[in-house]
C-alpha positions in Angstrom: -38.9 1.5 6.0 -35.9 3.7 5.3 -35.1 2.0 2.0 -38.6 2.6 0.7 -38.3 6.2 1.8 -35.0 6.6 -0.1 -36.6 5.0 -3.1 -39.6 7.4 -2.9 -37.2 10.3 -2.8 -35.3 9.1 -5.8 -38.6 8.7 -7.8 -39.6 12.2 -7.0 -36.1 13.5 -8.0 -36.3 11.7 -11.3 -39.9 12.7 -12.1 -39.6 14.3 -15.6 -42.2 17.0 -14.8 -41.6 17.9 -11.2 -38.2 16.4 -10.4 -34.7 17.9 -10.0 -33.3 19.4 -13.2 -29.9 17.6 -12.5 -31.2 14.2 -11.4 -33.6 13.9 -14.3 -30.9 14.2 -17.0 -28.5 11.7 -15.5 -27.6 8.3 -17.1 -25.8 5.2 -16.0 -22.6 6.5 -17.6 -22.8 9.9 -15.9 -23.6 8.4 -12.5 -21.0 5.6 -12.6 -18.0 7.9 -11.6 -20.0 9.0 -8.5 -20.6 5.4 -7.6 -16.9 4.7 -7.7 -16.1 7.9 -5.8 -18.6 6.9 -3.0 -17.0 3.5 -2.7 -13.7 5.2 -2.1 -15.3 7.5 0.5 -16.5 4.4 2.4 -12.9 3.0 2.3 -11.5 6.3 3.5 -13.9 6.4 6.5 -12.9 2.9 7.4 -9.2 3.7 7.1 -9.7 6.7 9.4 -11.8 4.5 11.8 -14.4 7.3 11.6 -17.7 5.4 12.3 -19.8 8.6 12.1 -18.5 9.3 8.6 -18.8 5.7 7.7 -22.5 5.8 8.4 -22.8 8.9 6.2 -20.7 7.4 3.4 -22.6 4.0 3.4 -25.8 6.0 3.0 -24.3 7.9 0.0 -23.2 4.5 -1.5 -26.7 3.1 -1.0 -28.1 6.1 -2.8 -26.0 5.1 -5.8 -27.7 1.7 -5.8 -31.1 3.2 -5.7 -30.2 5.7 -8.4 -29.1 3.1 -10.8 -32.0 0.8 -10.0 -34.5 3.7 -10.5 -33.0 4.5 -14.0 -33.1 0.8 -14.9 -36.8 0.5 -13.8 -37.7 3.6 -15.9 -36.1 1.9 -18.9 -37.7 -1.4 -18.3 -34.5 -3.3 -17.5 -34.9 -4.3 -13.9 -36.1 -3.1 -10.5 -34.6 -2.6 -7.1 -36.4 -5.8 -6.1 -34.5 -7.6 -8.8 -31.2 -6.2 -7.5 -31.9 -7.4 -4.0 -33.3 -10.8 -5.1 -30.1 -11.4 -7.2 -27.7 -10.6 -4.3 -29.8 -12.7 -1.9 -29.8 -15.6 -4.4 -26.1 -15.3 -5.0 -25.2 -15.2 -1.3 -27.3 -18.3 -0.6 -25.9 -20.1 -3.6 -22.3 -19.4 -2.6 -22.8 -20.5 1.0 -24.3 -24.0 0.5 -22.8 -25.1 3.9 -25.0 -22.5 5.6 -28.1 -22.4 3.4 -27.9 -25.8 1.7 -26.7 -29.4 2.3 -22.9 -29.0 1.9 -20.9 -30.1 5.0 -18.0 -27.7 4.5 -17.6 -24.2 3.2 -14.8 -21.7 3.2 -13.0 -19.6 0.6 -12.1 -22.6 -1.6 -15.8 -23.6 -2.0 -16.7 -19.9 -2.7 -14.1 -19.7 -5.5 -15.3 -23.1 -6.9 -18.9 -21.9 -7.1 -17.8 -18.6 -8.7 -15.8 -20.6 -11.3 -18.8 -22.7 -12.1 -20.9 -19.5 -12.5 -18.3 -18.0 -14.8 -18.4 -21.2 -16.9 -21.9 -20.2 -18.1 -20.6 -16.8 -19.3 -20.0 -16.5 -23.1 -16.5 -15.2 -22.3 -14.8 -18.5 -21.5 -11.4 -16.9 -20.6 -10.0 -17.4 -17.1 -9.8 -13.6 -17.2 -13.5 -13.1 -18.1 -15.4 -10.7 -15.9 -12.5 -8.8 -14.5 -14.0 -5.3 -14.5 -12.4 -2.6 -16.6 -13.4 0.0 -14.1 -11.3 -1.4 -11.3 -8.3 0.7 -10.2 -5.4 -0.3 -12.3 -3.4 -1.8 -9.4 -6.3 -3.9 -8.2 -7.2 -5.0 -11.7 -3.6 -6.1 -12.3 -3.7 -8.2 -9.1 -7.0 -9.7 -10.1 -5.8 -10.6 -13.6 -2.8 -12.2 -12.1 -4.8 -14.2 -9.5 -7.1 -15.5 -12.3 -4.1 -16.6 -14.4 -2.6 -18.2 -11.4 -5.7 -20.4 -10.9 -4.9 -22.1 -14.2 -1.2 -22.6 -13.4 0.2 -19.5 -15.1 2.3 -18.1 -12.3 5.7 -17.9 -10.7 6.3 -20.6 -8.1 7.5 -18.1 -5.6 8.4 -14.4 -5.1 11.8 -14.7 -6.7 10.3 -14.8 -10.1 8.5 -11.4 -10.0 11.4 -9.9 -8.1 13.7 -10.8 -10.9 11.2 -9.5 -13.4 11.2 -6.1 -11.7 15.0 -5.8 -12.3 14.5 -6.9 -15.9 11.7 -4.4 -16.5 13.6 -1.6 -14.8 16.6 -2.3 -17.1 14.3 -2.2 -20.1 12.9 1.1 -19.0 16.4 2.6 -18.5 17.3 1.6 -22.0 14.4 3.5 -23.6 14.3 7.2 -24.6 11.1 7.3 -26.7 8.2 8.5 -24.5 5.7 5.9 -25.8 8.1 3.1 -25.3 8.9 4.4 -21.8 5.1 4.4 -21.1 4.9 0.8 -22.1 8.0 -0.3 -20.1 6.8 1.6 -17.0 3.5 -0.2 -17.2 5.3 -3.6 -17.4 7.4 -2.5 -14.3 4.3 -1.6 -12.3 2.6 -4.9 -13.3 5.7 -6.8 -12.1 5.6 -4.8 -8.8 2.0 -5.8 -8.4 2.9 -9.4 -9.0 5.6 -9.3 -6.3 3.1 -7.8 -3.9 0.7 -10.6 -4.6 3.4 -13.2 -3.9 4.1 -11.5 -0.6 0.4 -11.6 0.2 0.2 -7.8 0.2 -2.6 -5.8 -1.4 -0.9 -3.3 -3.7 -3.7 -0.8 -3.4 -3.5 -0.9 0.4 0.3 -0.6 0.2 0.2 2.4 -2.0 -2.5 4.1 0.1 -0.2 3.7 3.1 2.7 5.2 1.2 0.5 8.1 0.1 -0.5 8.7 3.7 3.1 8.6 4.9 4.2 11.0 2.2 1.3 13.4 2.9 2.0 13.5 6.7 5.7 14.1 6.2 5.3 16.7 3.6 2.7 18.6 5.6 5.1 18.5 8.5 8.0 20.2 6.6 6.1 22.6 4.3 4.9 24.8 7.2 8.4 26.0 8.0 9.3 29.6 7.2 10.7 30.1 3.7 10.2 26.4 2.7 9.6 27.2 -1.0 12.8 29.1 -1.3 15.0 26.4 0.4 17.4 24.4 -1.6 16.6 20.8 -2.3 19.3 19.7 0.2 17.7 21.7 2.9 14.3 20.3 2.1 15.8 16.8 2.1 17.2 17.4 5.6 13.8 18.4 6.8 12.3 15.3 5.2 14.8 13.0 6.9 14.0 14.7 10.2 10.2 14.3 9.6 10.7 10.7 8.7 12.6 10.0 11.9 10.0 11.8 14.0 7.3 9.8 12.3 9.1 6.5 13.0 9.7 7.5 16.6 6.0 8.3 17.2 4.9 4.9 15.8 7.5 2.9 17.7 
């Protein structure tokens, strides 16, 4: 079984006497950034529709699960079997219309069951359990969705749209760096709120904007003497690249 093979490899790498000098000194905290990075690599392969890379990246992500489970087993916290049992139990519990007696399922039932599970958490806040390690845009959207479930939300997109203008005006009025940081954060939070009301994932929207910028910039920077050009000349090239990009996608 491939999972058992991977588990055996990790055990050998973590062996305190004969293991790898790098793997043996790692901790949950030092490995966590790699776990996040590998999840992004999976998303990148999907965005590029590169199935060969996706197979590789999913393997790298699976390694992270085995790595954390191995460290936990060594410390007596839990095992890989515990991890797998918990996700199996959770999936069956949240799909009672498939694995139980419920007649109807769907996203609403899923959210209801999740809410019931959160009710047993010591943190009784509607915002409880929103991971601090999430990307800031995604965490903002998730915090807003949680607040919306208990009625703290704009009725439509006009509310967050007006809030953007308000926050932009407050940012323009500031000159102190720390206050500007605070106001810019409020502005970004309002933009995320607008995206949510438009049913747009802000993280996906920003990734798309990043891709467009990168493609256009790569197209114009290869010209002779680009660095020495005036800003106006570079802007002309940018407009041309933008038009060419739009024409190619039409």
